[in-house]
MOPAC internal coordinates of N, CA, C and O (Angstrom, degrees):
PM7 1SCF
backbone

  N    0.0000 0     0.00 0     0.00 0    0    0    0
  C    1.4486 1     0.00 0     0.00 0    1    0    0
  C    1.5256 1   108.45 1     0.00 0    2    1    0
  O    1.2310 1   120.88 1   -47.87 1    3    2    1
  N    1.3107 1   115.92 1   132.13 1    3    2    1
  C    1.4586 1   122.58 1   175.78 1    5    3    2
  C    1.5168 1   109.10 1  -105.28 1    6    5    3
  O    1.2310 1   121.16 1   -50.09 1    7    6    5
  N    1.3276 1   115.39 1   129.91 1    7    6    5
  C    1.4560 1   122.34 1   179.39 1    9    7    6
  C    1.5189 1   107.16 1  -121.95 1   10    9    7
  O    1.2310 1   120.72 1   -48.67 1   11   10    9
  N    1.3246 1   116.24 1   131.33 1   11   10    9
  C    1.4610 1   119.45 1   175.33 1   13   11   10
  C    1.5130 1   109.71 1  -121.63 1   14   13   11
  O    1.2310 1   121.35 1   -55.06 1   15   14   13
  N    1.3239 1   115.02 1   124.94 1   15   14   13
  C    1.4593 1   122.94 1   176.48 1   17   15   14
  C    1.5261 1   106.47 1  -108.50 1   18   17   15
  O    1.2310 1   120.12 1   -47.35 1   19   18   17
  N    1.3203 1   117.38 1   132.65 1   19   18   17
  C    1.4585 1   121.45 1  -177.94 1   21   19   18
  C    1.5261 1   110.15 1  -105.14 1   22   21   19
  O    1.2310 1   121.20 1   -61.77 1   23   22   21
  N    1.3297 1   115.31 1   118.23 1   23   22   21
  C    1.4593 1   121.27 1   179.68 1   25   23   22
  C    1.5158 1   114.07 1   -63.67 1   26   25   23
  O    1.2310 1   120.05 1   161.53 1   27   26   25
  N    1.3254 1   117.52 1   -18.47 1   27   26   25
  C    1.4655 1   120.22 1   176.11 1   29   27   26
  C    1.5328 1   110.34 1   -69.49 1   30   29   27
  O    1.2310 1   120.64 1   156.52 1   31   30   29
  N    1.3255 1   116.39 1   -23.48 1   31   30   29
  C    1.4659 1   122.38 1  -179.84 1   33   31   30
  C    1.5258 1   110.79 1   -99.19 1   34   33   31
  O    1.2310 1   120.47 1   145.67 1   35   34   33
  N    1.3291 1   116.70 1   -34.33 1   35   34   33
  C    1.4637 1   122.02 1  -176.02 1   37   35   34
  C    1.5242 1   109.35 1   -87.16 1   38   37   35
  O    1.2310 1   121.39 1   -76.28 1   39   38   37
  N    1.3171 1   114.95 1   103.72 1   39   38   37
  C    1.4587 1   120.72 1  -177.54 1   41   39   38
  C    1.5230 1   112.30 1  -119.43 1   42   41   39
  O    1.2310 1   121.09 1  -176.20 1   43   42   41
  N    1.3306 1   115.52 1     3.80 1   43   42   41
  C    1.4650 1   120.87 1   177.42 1   45   43   42
  C    1.5266 1   108.06 1  -154.76 1   46   45   43
  O    1.2310 1   120.95 1   -12.91 1   47   46   45
  N    1.3158 1   115.79 1   167.09 1   47   46   45
  C    1.4631 1   119.52 1   176.45 1   49   47   46
  C    1.5253 1   110.41 1   -60.95 1   50   49   47
  O    1.2310 1   120.26 1   139.31 1   51   50   49
  N    1.3025 1   117.10 1   -40.69 1   51   50   49
  C    1.4659 1   121.05 1   179.19 1   53   51   50
  C    1.5286 1   110.41 1   -61.35 1   54   53   51
  O    1.2310 1   120.43 1   139.10 1   55   54   53
  N    1.3354 1   116.78 1   -40.90 1   55   54   53
  C    1.4668 1   119.75 1   177.36 1   57   55   54
  C    1.5269 1   110.93 1   -59.06 1   58   57   55
  O    1.2310 1   120.20 1   136.14 1   59   58   57
  N    1.3398 1   117.22 1   -43.86 1   59   58   57
  C    1.4557 1   120.53 1   179.26 1   61   59   58
  C    1.5239 1   110.47 1   -59.17 1   62   61   59
  O    1.2310 1   120.68 1   130.94 1   63   62   61
  N    1.3273 1   116.30 1   -49.06 1   63   62   61
  C    1.4627 1   120.61 1  -178.84 1   65   63   62
  C    1.5329 1   111.43 1   -62.46 1   66   65   63
  O    1.2310 1   120.36 1   139.08 1   67   66   65
  N    1.3246 1   116.91 1   -40.92 1   67   66   65
  C    1.4660 1   119.90 1   178.75 1   69   67   66
  C    1.5238 1   111.23 1   -62.66 1   70   69   67
  O    1.2310 1   120.53 1   135.29 1   71   70   69
  N    1.3293 1   116.59 1   -44.71 1   71   70   69
  C    1.4683 1   120.50 1  -179.91 1   73   71   70
  C    1.5303 1   110.74 1   -61.70 1   74   73   71
  O    1.2310 1   120.74 1   130.97 1   75   74   73
  N    1.3220 1   116.20 1   -49.03 1   75   74   73
  C    1.4598 1   120.44 1  -177.78 1   77   75   74
  C    1.5321 1   111.31 1   -63.54 1   78   77   75
  O    1.2310 1   120.75 1   133.55 1   79   78   77
  N    1.3259 1   116.17 1   -46.45 1   79   78   77
  C    1.4677 1   120.09 1  -179.61 1   81   79   78
  C    1.5241 1   111.04 1   -61.15 1   82   81   79
  O    1.2310 1   120.56 1   140.65 1   83   82   81
  N    1.3282 1   116.53 1   -39.35 1   83   82   81
  C    1.4609 1   120.38 1   179.07 1   85   83   82
  C    1.5287 1   111.09 1   -66.04 1   86   85   83
  O    1.2310 1   120.25 1   134.21 1   87   86   85
  N    1.3086 1   117.13 1   -45.79 1   87   86   85
  C    1.4646 1   121.31 1  -179.86 1   89   87   86
  C    1.5277 1   110.75 1   -60.24 1   90   89   87
  O    1.2310 1   120.83 1   138.66 1   91   90   89
  N    1.3312 1   116.03 1   -41.34 1   91   90   89
  C    1.4641 1   120.46 1  -177.41 1   93   91   90
  C    1.5280 1   113.16 1   -87.15 1   94   93   91
  O    1.2310 1   120.09 1   172.90 1   95   94   93
  N    1.3253 1   117.43 1    -7.10 1   95   94   93
  C    1.4579 1   121.02 1   178.12 1   97   95   94
  C    1.5172 1   113.88 1    69.56 1   98   97   95
  O    1.2310 1   120.59 1  -145.37 1   99   98   97
  N    1.3360 1   116.47 1    34.63 1   99   98   97
  C    1.4710 1   120.01 1  -177.39 1  101   99   98
  C    1.5292 1   112.48 1  -117.98 1  102  101   99
  O    1.2310 1   120.42 1  -157.14 1  103  102  101
  N    1.3085 1   116.80 1    22.86 1  103  102  101
  C    1.4648 1   120.33 1  -175.31 1  105  103  102
  C    1.5274 1   113.62 1   -53.52 1  106  105  103
  O    1.2310 1   120.17 1   141.65 1  107  106  105
  N    1.3171 1   117.29 1   -38.35 1  107  106  105
  C    1.4645 1   119.80 1  -175.00 1  109  107  106
  C    1.5255 1   113.18 1   -76.88 1  110  109  107
  O    1.2310 1   119.90 1   162.87 1  111  110  109
  N    1.3267 1   117.80 1   -17.13 1  111  110  109
  C    1.4697 1   119.16 1  -177.09 1  113  111  110
  C    1.5199 1   113.72 1  -118.77 1  114  113  111
  O    1.2310 1   119.96 1  -178.06 1  115  114  113
  N    1.3078 1   117.67 1     1.94 1  115  114  113
  C    1.4669 1   121.94 1  -174.91 1  117  115  114
  C    1.5212 1   110.56 1   -93.38 1  118  117  115
  O    1.2310 1   120.12 1   -37.12 1  119  118  117
  N    1.3305 1   117.37 1   142.88 1  119  118  117
  C    1.4562 1   122.07 1  -175.89 1  121  119  118
  C    1.5157 1   116.24 1   -87.23 1  122  121  119
  O    1.2310 1   119.46 1   172.45 1  123  122  121
  N    1.3438 1   118.63 1    -7.55 1  123  122  121
  C    1.4601 1   123.15 1   175.61 1  125  123  122
  C    1.5295 1   113.52 1    56.42 1  126  125  123
  O    1.2310 1   120.51 1  -137.01 1  127  126  125
  N    1.3277 1   116.64 1    42.99 1  127  126  125
  C    1.4604 1   122.38 1   174.77 1  129  127  126
  C    1.5329 1   108.16 1  -151.34 1  130  129  127
  O    1.2310 1   120.29 1    -4.60 1  131  130  129
  N    1.3187 1   117.06 1   175.40 1  131  130  129
  C    1.4684 1   119.36 1  -175.48 1  133  131  130
  C    1.5241 1   112.74 1   -68.87 1  134  133  131
  O    1.2310 1   119.48 1   149.77 1  135  134  133
  N    1.3196 1   118.60 1   -30.23 1  135  134  133
  C    1.4688 1   119.70 1   175.33 1  137  135  134
  C    1.5283 1   110.26 1   -63.99 1  138  137  135
  O    1.2310 1   120.96 1   136.92 1  139  138  137
  N    1.3212 1   115.77 1   -43.08 1  139  138  137
  C    1.4631 1   120.43 1   178.23 1  141  139  138
  C    1.5319 1   110.67 1   -66.22 1  142  141  139
  O    1.2310 1   120.57 1   144.25 1  143  142  141
  N    1.3290 1   116.53 1   -35.75 1  143  142  141
  C    1.4695 1   120.07 1   177.62 1  145  143  142
  C    1.5201 1   110.38 1   -62.10 1  146  145  143
  O    1.2310 1   120.34 1   134.47 1  147  146  145
  N    1.3187 1   116.96 1   -45.53 1  147  146  145
  C    1.4672 1   120.78 1   176.92 1  149  147  146
  C    1.5292 1   110.44 1   -59.08 1  150  149  147
  O    1.2310 1   120.60 1   129.76 1  151  150  149
  N    1.3230 1   116.45 1   -50.24 1  151  150  149
  C    1.4646 1   120.30 1  -178.60 1  153  151  150
  C    1.5249 1   111.14 1   -58.38 1  154  153  151
  O    1.2310 1   120.52 1   135.40 1  155  154  153
  N    1.3108 1   116.60 1   -44.60 1  155  154  153
  C    1.4597 1   121.16 1  -177.82 1  157  155  154
  C    1.5244 1   111.44 1   -64.96 1  158  157  155
  O    1.2310 1   120.46 1   127.78 1  159  158  157
  N    1.3286 1   116.74 1   -52.22 1  159  158  157
  C    1.4612 1   119.75 1  -174.43 1  161  159  158
  C    1.5261 1   113.42 1   -76.81 1  162  161  159
  O    1.2310 1   119.98 1   149.38 1  163  162  161
  N    1.3155 1   117.65 1   -30.62 1  163  162  161
  C    1.4664 1   119.19 1  -177.11 1  165  163  162
  C    1.5223 1   112.64 1   -78.00 1  166  165  163
  O    1.2310 1   120.46 1   151.09 1  167  166  165
  N    1.3436 1   116.72 1   -28.91 1  167  166  165
  C    1.4664 1   117.14 1  -176.79 1  169  167  166
  C    1.5230 1   114.60 1  -153.14 1  170  169  167
  O    1.2310 1   119.66 1   177.42 1  171  170  169
  N    1.3111 1   118.25 1    -2.58 1  171  170  169
  C    1.4570 1   119.99 1  -173.45 1  173  171  170
  C    1.5106 1   116.51 1   -94.76 1  174  173  171
  O    1.2310 1   120.09 1   172.25 1  175  174  173
  N    1.3320 1   117.43 1    -7.75 1  175  174  173
  C    1.4653 1   120.79 1   179.44 1  177  175  174
  C    1.5238 1   109.37 1  -134.10 1  178  177  175
  O    1.2310 1   121.31 1   -30.01 1  179  178  177
  N    1.3224 1   115.10 1   149.99 1  179  178  177
  C    1.4535 1   120.60 1  -179.62 1  181  179  178
  C    1.5205 1   113.12 1   -70.07 1  182  181  179
  O    1.2310 1   121.24 1   -18.15 1  183  182  181
  N    1.2812 1   115.24 1   161.85 1  183  182  181
  C    1.4524 1   123.42 1   179.48 1  185  183  182
  C    1.5124 1   110.00 1  -107.46 1  186  185  183
  O    1.2310 1   118.45 1   -20.31 1  187  186  185
  N    1.2881 1   120.55 1   159.69 1  187  186  185
  C    1.4609 1   128.37 1    -2.15 1  189  187  186
  C    1.5307 1   111.65 1   -78.87 1  190  189  187
  O    1.2310 1   121.53 1   -25.61 1  191  190  189
  N    1.3159 1   114.67 1   154.39 1  191  190  189
  C    1.4603 1   122.50 1   175.37 1  193  191  190
  C    1.5243 1   107.61 1  -131.25 1  194  193  191
  O    1.2310 1   120.71 1   -48.84 1  195  194  193
  N    1.3157 1   116.24 1   131.16 1  195  194  193
  C    1.4578 1   122.11 1   171.89 1  197  195  194
  C    1.5163 1   107.34 1  -122.35 1  198  197  195
  O    1.2310 1   120.44 1   -66.17 1  199  198  197
  N    1.3422 1   116.76 1   113.83 1  199  198  197
  C    1.4521 1   122.44 1   179.19 1  201  199  198
  C    1.5212 1   108.15 1  -104.19 1  202  201  199
  O    1.2310 1   121.09 1   -54.97 1  203  202  201
  N    1.3040 1   115.52 1   125.03 1  203  202  201
  C    1.4673 1   121.23 1   177.82 1  205  203  202
  C    1.5183 1   108.16 1  -118.78 1  206  205  203
  O    1.2310 1   121.10 1   -56.04 1  207  206  205
  N    1.3331 1   115.50 1   123.96 1  207  206  205
  C    1.4672 1   121.83 1   179.39 1  209  207  206
  C    1.5205 1   106.37 1  -104.96 1  210  209  207
  O    1.2310 1   120.18 1   -79.11 1  211  210  209
  N    1.3194 1   117.27 1   100.89 1  211  210  209
  C    1.4565 1   121.52 1   179.67 1  213  211  210
  C    1.5261 1   109.62 1   -88.55 1  214  213  211
  O    1.2310 1   120.97 1   -26.14 1  215  214  213
  N    1.3247 1   115.74 1   153.86 1  215  214  213
  C    1.4669 1   121.54 1  -177.53 1  217  215  214
  C    1.5266 1   111.25 1    54.35 1  218  217  215
  O    1.2310 1   120.91 1  -145.16 1  219  218  217
  N    1.3235 1   115.87 1    34.84 1  219  218  217
  C    1.4613 1   120.93 1  -176.66 1  221  219  218
  C    1.5243 1   112.28 1   -64.32 1  222  221  219
  O    1.2310 1   120.13 1   155.64 1  223  222  221
  N    1.3118 1   117.35 1   -24.36 1  223  222  221
  C    1.4620 1   120.35 1   177.64 1  225  223  222
  C    1.5156 1   112.67 1   -59.40 1  226  225  223
  O    1.2310 1   120.61 1   145.38 1  227  226  225
  N    1.3186 1   116.43 1   -34.62 1  227  226  225
  C    1.4699 1   120.81 1   177.59 1  229  227  226
  C    1.5258 1   109.16 1   -64.84 1  230  229  227
  O    1.2310 1   120.61 1   132.44 1  231  230  229
  N    1.3328 1   116.44 1   -47.56 1  231  230  229
  C    1.4709 1   120.76 1   178.62 1  233  231  230
  C    1.5237 1   110.58 1   -60.88 1  234  233  231
  O    1.2310 1   120.54 1   134.72 1  235  234  233
  N    1.3145 1   116.58 1   -45.28 1  235  234  233
  C    1.4604 1   121.67 1  -176.53 1  237  235  234
  C    1.5233 1   111.54 1   -58.12 1  238  237  235
  O    1.2310 1   120.33 1   135.78 1  239  238  237
  N    1.3243 1   116.97 1   -44.22 1  239  238  237
  C    1.4755 1   121.15 1  -179.13 1  241  239  238
  C    1.5189 1   111.82 1   -63.35 1  242  241  239
  O    1.2310 1   120.61 1   142.51 1  243  242  241
  N    1.3178 1   116.44 1   -37.49 1  243  242  241
  C    1.4665 1   120.67 1  -173.15 1  245  243  242
  C    1.5273 1   112.61 1   -89.79 1  246  245  243
  O    1.2310 1   120.21 1   142.94 1  247  246  245
  N    1.3356 1   117.20 1   -37.06 1  247  246  245
  C    1.4664 1   121.17 1  -170.68 1  249  247  246
  C    1.5283 1   114.00 1   -81.15 1  250  249  247
  O    1.2310 1   119.67 1   153.22 1  251  250  249
  N    1.3174 1   118.24 1   -26.78 1  251  250  249
  C    1.4550 1   120.07 1  -178.99 1  253  251  250
  C    1.5163 1   112.49 1    65.14 1  254  253  251
  O    1.2310 1   120.49 1    47.28 1  255  254  253
  N    1.3197 1   116.67 1  -132.72 1  255  254  253
  C    1.4624 1   122.82 1  -174.97 1  257  255  254
  C    1.5283 1   113.02 1   -58.21 1  258  257  255
  O    1.2310 1   119.69 1   143.11 1  259  258  257
  N    1.3061 1   118.20 1   -36.89 1  259  258  257
  C    1.4657 1   119.76 1  -176.96 1  261  259  258
  C    1.5276 1   111.31 1   -63.98 1  262  261  259
  O    1.2310 1   119.85 1   150.63 1  263  262  261
  N    1.3259 1   117.89 1   -29.37 1  263  262  261
  C    1.4690 1   121.15 1   174.85 1  265  263  262
  C    1.5269 1   109.54 1   -60.01 1  266  265  263
  O    1.2310 1   120.70 1   132.95 1  267  266  265
  N    1.3222 1   116.27 1   -47.05 1  267  266  265
  C    1.4604 1   120.88 1  -179.16 1  269  267  266
  C    1.5288 1   112.15 1   -70.24 1  270  269  267
  O    1.2310 1   120.28 1   147.72 1  271  270  269
  N    1.3263 1   117.07 1   -32.28 1  271  270  269
  C    1.4640 1   120.34 1   175.41 1  273  271  270
  C    1.5300 1   110.57 1   -61.82 1  274  273  271
  O    1.2310 1   120.57 1   137.18 1  275  274  273
  N    1.3272 1   116.51 1   -42.82 1  275  274  273
  C    1.4626 1   120.88 1   178.55 1  277  275  274
  C    1.5174 1   110.55 1   -66.92 1  278  277  275
  O    1.2310 1   120.15 1   135.27 1  279  278  277
  N    1.3316 1   117.31 1   -44.73 1  279  278  277
  C    1.4704 1   120.39 1   177.56 1  281  279  278
  C    1.5205 1   111.31 1   -58.29 1  282  281  279
  O    1.2310 1   120.51 1   140.38 1  283  282  281
  N    1.3085 1   116.62 1   -39.62 1  283  282  281
  C    1.4666 1   121.11 1   178.80 1  285  283  282
  C    1.5319 1   110.39 1   -59.44 1  286  285  283
  O    1.2310 1   120.51 1   136.98 1  287  286  285
  N    1.3095 1   116.63 1   -43.02 1  287  286  285
  C    1.4728 1   119.79 1   179.42 1  289  287  286
  C    1.5239 1   110.31 1   -66.84 1  290  289  287
  O    1.2310 1   120.18 1   136.21 1  291  290  289
  N    1.3270 1   117.27 1   -43.79 1  291  290  289
  C    1.4617 1   119.66 1   178.29 1  293  291  290
  C    1.5283 1   110.77 1   -57.19 1  294  293  291
  O    1.2310 1   120.74 1   136.64 1  295  294  293
  N    1.3175 1   116.20 1   -43.36 1  295  294  293
  C    1.4646 1   120.14 1   179.86 1  297  295  294
  C    1.5261 1   111.13 1   -67.30 1  298  297  295
  O    1.2310 1   120.03 1   138.97 1  299  298  297
  N    1.3255 1   117.56 1   -41.03 1  299  298  297
  C    1.4709 1   120.46 1   178.50 1  301  299  298
  C    1.5212 1   111.64 1   -61.03 1  302  301  299
  O    1.2310 1   120.24 1   138.24 1  303  302  301
  N    1.3335 1   117.15 1   -41.76 1  303  302  301
  C    1.4679 1   120.44 1   179.18 1  305  303  302
  C    1.5234 1   109.51 1   -65.28 1  306  305  303
  O    1.2310 1   120.36 1   135.76 1  307  306  305
  N    1.3165 1   116.92 1   -44.24 1  307  306  305
  C    1.4613 1   120.86 1   178.22 1  309  307  306
  C    1.5278 1   110.92 1   -58.13 1  310  309  307
  O    1.2310 1   120.54 1   133.07 1  311  310  309
  N    1.3269 1   116.57 1   -46.93 1  311  310  309
  C    1.4659 1   121.23 1  -179.42 1  313  311  310
  C    1.5306 1   111.24 1   -65.48 1  314  313  311
  O    1.2310 1   120.26 1   142.88 1  315  314  313
  N    1.3210 1   117.10 1   -37.12 1  315  314  313
  C    1.4596 1   120.56 1   177.35 1  317  315  314
  C    1.5259 1   110.23 1   -59.81 1  318  317  315
  O    1.2310 1   120.89 1   129.95 1  319  318  317
  N    1.3228 1   115.90 1   -50.05 1  319  318  317
  C    1.4618 1   120.12 1  -178.10 1  321  319  318
  C    1.5243 1   111.41 1   -63.82 1  322  321  319
  O    1.2310 1   120.40 1   139.19 1  323  322  321
  N    1.3278 1   116.85 1   -40.81 1  323  322  321
  C    1.4651 1   119.82 1   176.64 1  325  323  322
  C    1.5202 1   110.68 1   -63.48 1  326  325  323
  O    1.2310 1   120.55 1   140.79 1  327  326  325
  N    1.3348 1   116.55 1   -39.21 1  327  326  325
  C    1.4609 1   121.11 1   178.44 1  329  327  326
  C    1.5163 1   112.89 1   -63.34 1  330  329  327
  O    1.2310 1   120.97 1   147.28 1  331  330  329
  N    1.3146 1   115.74 1   -32.72 1  331  330  329
  C    1.4685 1   120.05 1   176.42 1  333  331  330
  C    1.5208 1   111.76 1   -75.68 1  334  333  331
  O    1.2310 1   120.75 1   167.40 1  335  334  333
  N    1.3341 1   116.17 1   -12.60 1  335  334  333
  C    1.4576 1   120.04 1  -179.33 1  337  335  334
  C    1.5161 1   114.00 1    74.29 1  338  337  335
  O    1.2310 1   120.85 1  -157.50 1  339  338  337
  N    1.3172 1   115.98 1    22.50 1  339  338  337
  C    1.4542 1   120.01 1  -177.85 1  341  339  338
  C    1.5187 1   111.19 1   -71.47 1  342  341  339
  O    1.2310 1   120.67 1   -42.28 1  343  342  341
  N    1.3261 1   116.33 1   137.72 1  343  342  341
  C    1.4604 1   121.78 1   173.22 1  345  343  342
  C    1.5281 1   109.03 1   -76.26 1  346  345  343
  O    1.2310 1   120.79 1   134.79 1  347  346  345
  N    1.3190 1   116.09 1   -45.21 1  347  346  345
  C    1.4593 1   121.62 1   175.47 1  349  347  346
  C    1.5167 1   107.25 1   -92.42 1  350  349  347
  O    1.2310 1   120.61 1   -70.95 1  351  350  349
  N    1.3350 1   116.43 1   109.05 1  351  350  349
  C    1.4540 1   120.71 1  -171.30 1  353  351  350
  C    1.5188 1   111.52 1  -140.94 1  354  353  351
  O    1.2310 1   121.52 1    -1.81 1  355  354  353
  N    1.3065 1   114.70 1   178.19 1  355  354  353
  C    1.4654 1   122.88 1   174.91 1  357  355  354
  C    1.5286 1   108.48 1   -86.20 1  358  357  355
  O    1.2310 1   120.77 1   -49.57 1  359  358  357
  N    1.3164 1   116.13 1   130.43 1  359  358  357
  C    1.4561 1   122.17 1   172.03 1  361  359  358
  C    1.5260 1   107.78 1  -137.13 1  362  361  359
  O    1.2310 1   121.23 1   -17.86 1  363  362  361
  N    1.3114 1   115.26 1   162.14 1  363  362  361
  C    1.4524 1   119.58 1   178.41 1  365  363  362
  C    1.5182 1   111.17 1  -150.03 1  366  365  363
  O    1.2310 1   121.44 1   -17.94 1  367  366  365
  N    1.3233 1   114.86 1   162.06 1  367  366  365
  C    1.4572 1   121.25 1   176.57 1  369  367  366
  C    1.5255 1   107.22 1  -142.20 1  370  369  367
  O    1.2310 1   121.16 1   -43.16 1  371  370  369
  N    1.3227 1   115.38 1   136.84 1  371  370  369
  C    1.4478 1   121.73 1   177.76 1  373  371  370
  C    1.5253 1   107.91 1  -108.06 1  374  373  371
  O    1.2310 1   120.45 1   -60.15 1  375  374  373
  N    1.3171 1   116.74 1   119.85 1  375  374  373
  C    1.4596 1   122.68 1   178.07 1  377  375  374
  C    1.5312 1   109.27 1  -111.63 1  378  377  375
  O    1.2310 1   121.37 1   -55.08 1  379  378  377
  N    1.3158 1   114.98 1   124.92 1  379  378  377
  C    1.4509 1   119.50 1   179.35 1  381  379  378
  C    1.5100 1   110.48 1   -90.67 1  382  381  379
  O    1.2310 1   120.10 1   180.00 1  383  382  381

């Protein structure tokens, strides 16, 4: 599954969660916070997943700390999947 998040639209942590939940069709069951993001990406969706955040520089300038909190979770999920040795895993790319 390929997921694209657009930094021109994502200007807050809530925006990121709304975009992701909408793309994955989990709006009614998603918690819209970083704990829910971890739960969803670490074990709540099938693999492989490739998340690409385009225009991330726009989000980074506006979101501040919450941008880095989300990146931290993305990296943790990636490292978890690599640690499990999974061929089909979570990966991501940040495009500025």
